C-alpha positions as CSV (number, residue, x, y, z in Angstrom):
1,M,0.0,0.1,0.1
2,A,1.2,3.6,-1.0
3,G,-0.1,5.5,2.0
4,P,-1.1,4.0,5.1
5,A,-4.9,2.5,5.0
6,S,-7.6,3.9,7.4
7,F,-10.1,1.9,9.8
8,N,-13.0,3.5,11.8
9,G,-12.7,0.6,14.9
10,L,-10.9,-2.0,16.0
11,P,-13.0,-4.5,14.8
12,A,-12.7,-3.3,10.9
13,L,-8.9,-3.6,11.5
14,A,-8.9,-6.7,13.1
15,Q,-10.9,-8.1,10.6
16,H,-8.4,-6.9,8.0
17,L,-5.6,-8.5,9.6
18,R,-7.5,-12.0,9.1
19,D,-8.1,-11.5,5.9
20,E,-4.5,-10.6,5.2
21,L,-3.6,-14.1,7.0
22,K,-4.7,-15.9,4.0
23,N,-2.0,-14.7,2.1
24,K,0.8,-14.6,4.7
25,K,1.3,-17.1,7.7
26,F,2.4,-14.5,9.9
27,I,2.1,-10.4,10.6
28,L,4.2,-8.3,12.7
29,L,2.7,-5.2,13.7
30,Y,4.5,-2.8,15.3
31,A,2.8,0.2,17.5
32,Y,3.4,2.5,20.7
33,N,2.0,2.0,24.0
34,G,-1.7,3.3,24.2
35,V,-2.5,2.8,20.6
36,G,-4.8,0.1,21.2
37,K,-2.7,-3.2,20.6
38,T,-4.1,-5.2,23.5
39,R,-7.7,-3.9,22.9
40,L,-7.0,-5.2,19.1
41,S,-5.8,-8.7,20.5
42,T,-9.2,-8.9,22.2
43,E,-11.5,-7.4,18.9
44,F,-9.4,-10.1,16.7
45,K,-10.2,-13.0,19.5
46,N,-13.9,-12.3,19.5
47,L,-14.3,-12.2,15.9
48,G,-13.7,-15.7,16.3
49,K,-16.3,-16.9,18.4
50,D,-19.9,-18.2,17.6
51,A,-22.8,-16.4,19.0
52,E,-24.5,-19.7,19.3
53,D,-22.1,-21.7,20.9
54,A,-19.8,-20.0,23.6
55,D,-17.3,-22.9,23.6
56,K,-16.4,-22.8,19.6
57,R,-13.9,-20.1,19.5
58,D,-10.7,-20.4,17.0
59,T,-7.9,-17.7,18.7
60,L,-5.1,-19.0,21.0
61,Y,-3.5,-15.7,22.5
62,F,-1.3,-13.8,24.8
63,N,-2.1,-11.1,26.0
64,A,-2.4,-8.8,29.6
65,F,-5.6,-10.9,29.8
66,T,-3.6,-14.5,29.4
67,E,-1.1,-12.9,32.8
68,D,-4.6,-13.0,34.5
69,L,-5.4,-16.3,34.6
70,F,-2.7,-16.9,37.2
71,T,-2.9,-15.2,40.6
72,W,-1.3,-15.3,43.6
73,D,-2.4,-16.9,47.0
74,N,0.1,-15.5,49.7
75,D,-1.1,-17.4,52.7
76,L,-1.6,-14.4,54.4
77,D,-2.8,-16.5,57.8
78,N,0.1,-18.2,57.7
79,D,3.0,-16.6,55.5
80,E,4.2,-19.9,54.5
81,L,2.8,-21.4,51.3
82,R,2.8,-19.1,48.9
83,V,1.2,-19.9,45.4
84,L,0.3,-19.2,42.3
85,D,-3.4,-20.3,41.3
86,L,-4.4,-21.1,37.5
87,N,-8.3,-20.0,36.9
88,T,-9.1,-23.5,35.5
89,K,-12.3,-22.1,34.0
90,S,-10.8,-20.7,30.8
91,N,-9.9,-22.6,27.8
92,F,-7.0,-21.8,28.0
93,F,-5.7,-25.0,29.7
94,D,-8.2,-27.2,28.2
95,G,-5.3,-29.6,26.0
96,L,-3.2,-30.7,29.2
97,G,-4.7,-33.5,30.5
98,E,-2.4,-35.7,28.0
99,F,0.6,-34.1,28.3
100,E,3.6,-33.6,30.6
101,I,3.0,-30.4,30.5
102,E,5.8,-29.4,33.7
103,N,8.4,-30.8,32.1
104,R,7.5,-28.8,29.2
105,V,7.6,-25.2,30.9
106,R,10.6,-26.3,32.8
107,A,12.6,-27.2,29.4
108,L,11.5,-24.0,28.0
109,L,12.0,-21.9,31.4
110,D,15.5,-22.9,31.8
111,R,16.3,-21.0,28.9
112,Y,15.7,-17.6,30.8
113,A,15.3,-18.1,35.0
114,D,16.8,-19.7,37.7
115,F,13.9,-20.7,39.9
116,G,13.0,-23.4,40.2
117,F,9.0,-24.7,40.6
118,R,6.5,-27.8,40.8
119,M,3.0,-27.8,39.3
120,E,-0.2,-29.7,41.3
121,L,-2.8,-30.3,38.5
122,I,-5.6,-32.0,39.2
123,Y,-8.1,-33.2,35.9
124,R,-12.0,-34.9,36.4
125,E,-13.0,-37.5,34.2
126,P,-14.7,-36.7,31.1
127,A,-18.4,-35.7,31.4
128,E,-21.1,-36.6,29.0
129,G,-20.1,-35.0,25.6
130,E,-16.4,-34.6,26.5
131,K,-13.5,-35.9,24.7
132,K,-10.7,-35.3,27.1
133,P,-10.2,-35.1,31.1
134,R,-10.4,-31.6,32.1
135,L,-8.3,-29.6,34.4
136,E,-10.6,-29.3,37.7
137,E,-7.5,-27.6,40.1
138,G,-4.2,-25.8,39.1
139,R,-1.2,-24.5,41.4
140,V,2.4,-23.9,41.2
141,T,4.8,-23.5,44.0
142,F,8.5,-22.0,43.7
143,S,11.9,-22.3,45.2
144,R,15.6,-21.3,44.5
145,E,18.8,-22.5,45.1
146,V,20.6,-19.7,47.6
147,L,24.3,-19.8,49.3
148,I,24.0,-20.3,52.9
149,G,27.2,-20.1,55.0
150,E,30.4,-18.9,54.9
151,G,33.8,-20.1,53.9
152,E,34.1,-23.7,53.7
153,S,30.6,-24.5,55.2
154,T,28.9,-22.6,52.5
155,R,26.3,-24.6,50.8
156,L,23.7,-24.5,48.2
157,E,20.2,-24.7,50.0
158,T,16.7,-25.2,48.5
159,V,14.0,-22.3,49.9
160,E,10.6,-23.8,49.2
161,N,7.5,-21.9,48.7
162,I,8.8,-18.3,47.5
163,K,6.8,-16.1,46.1
164,I,9.0,-15.2,42.5
165,S,9.2,-11.4,41.0
166,R,6.5,-10.0,39.3
167,G,9.2,-9.9,36.0
168,E,10.0,-14.0,37.1
169,E,6.2,-14.5,37.2
170,R,5.5,-12.9,33.9
171,I,8.4,-15.4,32.3
172,F,7.0,-18.1,34.1
173,I,3.8,-17.6,32.1
174,W,5.0,-16.8,29.0
175,C,6.6,-20.3,29.0
176,F,3.7,-21.5,29.7
177,F,1.7,-20.4,26.9
178,L,5.2,-21.9,24.6
179,A,4.3,-25.3,26.1
180,I,1.0,-24.7,25.2
181,I,1.8,-23.6,21.7
182,E,3.8,-26.8,21.3
183,I,1.4,-29.1,22.4
184,K,-0.3,-27.4,19.3
185,L,2.0,-27.6,16.8
186,D,2.7,-31.5,17.4
187,P,1.8,-33.4,14.6
188,D,1.0,-36.4,16.6
189,T,-1.9,-34.8,19.1
190,D,-5.1,-33.7,18.1
191,A,-4.9,-31.0,21.3
192,Y,-6.0,-27.6,20.6
193,D,-7.2,-29.0,17.2
194,W,-9.7,-25.9,17.4
195,V,-6.9,-22.9,17.1
196,K,-6.9,-21.6,13.5
197,Y,-5.0,-18.3,14.8
198,I,-2.6,-17.4,17.5
199,Y,-2.5,-13.6,18.8
200,I,0.6,-12.4,20.7
201,D,0.5,-9.1,22.1
202,D,4.2,-7.5,23.8
203,P,5.2,-10.8,25.3
204,I,8.0,-9.6,27.0
205,S,9.2,-6.1,28.4
206,S,11.7,-4.2,29.7
207,L,14.5,-6.8,28.5
208,D,17.8,-6.2,27.6
209,E,19.0,-6.6,23.9
210,E,20.1,-9.5,24.3
211,N,17.1,-11.6,26.4
212,T,15.2,-9.8,23.8
213,I,17.1,-11.4,20.8
214,L,16.7,-14.5,22.4
215,V,13.2,-14.7,23.1
216,A,12.5,-13.3,19.2
217,T,14.8,-16.4,18.0
218,H,13.2,-18.7,19.9
219,L,9.9,-17.6,19.2
220,A,10.8,-17.9,15.2
221,K,12.4,-20.9,16.1
222,I,9.3,-22.8,17.3
223,L,7.2,-21.2,14.6
224,K,9.3,-21.7,11.5
225,D,10.2,-25.5,12.1
226,V,6.8,-26.6,11.6
227,V,5.3,-27.5,8.2
228,D,1.8,-26.2,8.1
229,P,1.8,-23.1,11.3
230,P,-1.3,-21.7,12.0
231,S,-1.6,-18.3,11.2
232,V,0.1,-16.0,13.7
233,V,0.0,-12.1,14.2
234,I,2.4,-10.8,16.8
235,S,2.4,-7.2,17.9
236,T,4.6,-5.3,20.2
237,H,5.8,-1.8,20.8
238,H,9.7,-2.9,21.1
239,P,11.3,-1.9,18.0
240,L,14.3,-4.7,18.6
241,F,11.6,-7.6,19.3
242,H,10.0,-6.6,16.0
243,N,12.8,-6.2,13.9
244,V,14.7,-9.7,15.0
245,L,11.0,-11.5,14.0
246,W,11.3,-9.6,11.1
247,N,14.8,-11.0,9.8
248,E,13.8,-14.6,11.1
249,L,10.3,-14.9,9.4
250,K,11.1,-12.6,6.2
251,K,8.8,-13.8,3.1
252,K,6.2,-15.3,5.0
253,S,5.5,-12.4,7.1
254,R,3.6,-9.1,6.8
255,R,5.2,-6.4,8.5
256,Y,2.9,-3.0,9.5
257,F,3.2,0.0,11.4
258,L,0.1,0.7,13.7
259,G,-0.6,4.6,14.6
260,L,-3.4,6.5,15.3
261,D,-5.3,9.8,13.7
262,R,-5.6,11.8,16.9
263,A,-7.7,14.1,14.8
264,T,-10.4,11.3,13.6
265,D,-9.6,8.3,15.9
266,A,-9.0,6.5,12.7
267,Y,-6.3,3.6,12.9
268,L,-3.7,3.8,10.7
269,V,-1.5,0.8,9.3
270,R,1.7,1.3,6.7
271,N,3.1,-1.5,5.2
272,T,6.8,-1.3,6.4
273,E,8.5,-3.8,4.2
274,A,9.5,-1.8,1.3
275,T,11.5,1.2,3.6
276,P,13.9,0.8,6.4
277,F,12.3,0.6,9.6
278,F,14.5,3.0,11.7
279,H,13.9,1.5,15.4
280,H,15.9,4.0,16.7
281,V,13.5,6.9,16.1
282,A,10.7,4.5,17.5
283,A,12.8,4.2,20.9
284,L,13.8,7.9,21.0
285,I,9.6,8.5,21.0
286,E,9.3,6.1,23.6
287,L,12.0,7.7,25.8
288,Y,10.7,10.9,25.4
289,D,7.0,9.8,25.9
290,V,8.1,8.4,29.6
291,D,10.4,11.2,30.2
292,Q,7.1,13.5,29.7
293,R,4.8,11.1,32.0
294,G,7.9,11.0,34.5
295,S,8.3,7.1,34.5
296,L,11.9,7.2,33.7
297,N,13.6,3.6,34.8
298,T,16.9,2.9,35.2
299,Y,16.9,0.9,32.0
300,H,16.2,3.9,30.2
301,F,20.3,4.9,30.2
302,N,20.9,1.7,28.4
303,T,18.4,2.7,25.5
304,L,19.6,6.1,25.2
305,R,23.0,4.3,24.6
306,A,22.2,2.3,22.2
307,I,20.8,4.8,20.2
308,A,23.4,7.1,20.8
309,E,25.3,4.3,19.1
310,K,23.7,3.7,16.1
311,T,23.7,7.6,15.6
312,A,27.2,7.9,15.9
313,S,27.6,4.8,13.4
314,F,25.3,6.5,10.8
315,L,27.4,9.9,11.2
316,G,30.7,8.3,11.1
317,Y,31.7,8.5,14.4
318,E,34.2,6.5,16.5
319,N,32.1,6.3,19.5
320,F,28.4,7.3,20.9
321,T,30.5,9.7,23.0
322,D,31.0,12.0,20.1
323,C,27.3,12.5,20.0
324,I,27.0,14.2,23.7
325,K,30.0,15.7,24.1
326,H,31.8,17.8,21.3
327,E,34.1,20.2,22.5
328,A,37.1,19.7,24.8
329,D,35.1,22.5,27.1
330,D,31.6,21.1,27.2
331,L,31.9,20.3,30.7
332,E,28.0,19.3,31.0
333,G,28.7,17.4,27.7
334,R,31.5,15.1,29.8
335,L,29.3,14.9,32.6
336,H,26.4,13.5,30.7
337,T,29.3,11.0,28.6
338,R,30.2,9.6,32.0
339,L,26.9,9.5,33.7
340,L,25.7,7.7,30.6
341,N,28.8,5.3,30.1
342,L,28.5,4.1,33.8
343,L,24.8,3.9,34.2
344,S,24.3,1.9,31.6
345,H,26.5,-0.8,32.7
346,G,24.5,-1.1,35.8
347,G,23.8,-4.0,37.6
348,Y,19.7,-3.7,36.9
349,S,17.9,-6.2,36.9
350,I,16.2,-7.0,33.3
351,Y,13.0,-8.5,35.1
352,E,12.4,-5.3,38.0
353,P,13.2,-2.0,36.3
354,Q,13.7,0.5,39.0
355,E,12.8,3.9,38.8
356,M,16.0,6.5,38.6
357,L,17.1,8.9,41.4
358,E,16.1,12.3,41.2
359,D,19.0,14.0,40.5
360,N,19.6,11.1,37.6
361,K,16.3,11.9,36.1
362,R,17.4,15.3,36.1
363,E,20.4,14.7,34.0
364,F,18.6,12.4,31.8
365,R,16.5,15.1,30.9
366,K,18.7,17.6,30.1
367,M,21.0,14.3,28.0
368,L,17.6,13.7,26.1
369,H,16.2,17.1,25.2
370,R,20.1,18.3,24.1
371,F,20.7,15.3,22.1
372,L,16.9,15.8,20.2
373,L,17.6,19.5,19.6
374,E,21.5,18.9,18.3
375,Y,20.5,16.2,15.6
376,A,17.3,17.6,14.6
377,F,15.0,14.7,14.8
378,N,11.5,16.0,13.4
379,P,9.7,17.8,15.8
380,K,6.5,16.9,14.9
381,L,7.3,13.5,15.8
382,F,7.6,14.7,19.9
383,N,4.8,16.4,20.3
384,E,6.7,19.9,18.7
385,I,9.6,20.1,20.9
386,D,10.5,23.8,21.7
387,T,14.0,24.6,20.8
388,N,14.2,27.2,23.9
389,Q,12.9,24.8,26.0
390,E,14.9,24.6,29.5
391,V,15.2,21.5,31.3
392,T,15.7,21.4,34.9
């Protein structure tokens, strides 16, 4: 398409994606946060429901609602047994009765995490009209090995019934979802045979680049290794994740940029296959957005450094510092170079983003706005940056 296609609502856009999947197996959809990716995945799923039979559907999906199928019971009375409960009312868990789902999840989780887990799954016999046992109760407990003692008496000890972090929980649920995909793609089973489409919305957030690449390549490998995979939509606000998937799937996929016309509330979809996808610009827009909302986290130093490195390479500089400090007597530039070099190598958790200290926020804002003005990025992308703005 020469220009963007316009859709007056998410149902119309969801139907368009379904129509496009008749021609390509995979659709990659990039969009900034707040445009409506999660709502779009819900509308796509709703189009596959049967109005007369609530049990008939055609889409297996991962989004924020999928995570809500796993809830914590923190044992408030005794503060001992912390359990992640599965909402077994959901069709998401329908096809697990015949498979070693725990072993499948463990094999996937070992790629990303260092904690252990144990599942307790209770099934009931098939009711009349049902073909397979149905999961009636499900719960997961977690453990971790920790070092105990000092010196020669140091030993590893397993701590049971721990509560894992929010980021680790998200990784676990993602691996649970991947295990279900593997069951669906197994040609020797008929589990999840109702799945015609898979819709994945922003599976991983706040990862460093190495882990983002690992998740993206792993997902692409699972999908590519199947002779006849189901049709798949993957939407994300993460530019690197988007680009790695594109490089892996290439001719089997279509790549789109999803935007929103604020004047008309129309959804705009542009095909980006014929033009380069400058993900450093998208990342820069996101940095500006989180700065305006006051939600800066420590890992944003890593993001800004990556942007500076790409800009330096494009402009022919040898080092990213040349895009931060230009003159020998530029004291502020030297300070910003030192800060960016130091804080982009901090030992920050990739799963638990930490908010910046106020002093670092102030210097980060100065650095970001100076960078935007110095290199004349299109101000319309950043709500018309005021070139006379004082950043305090």
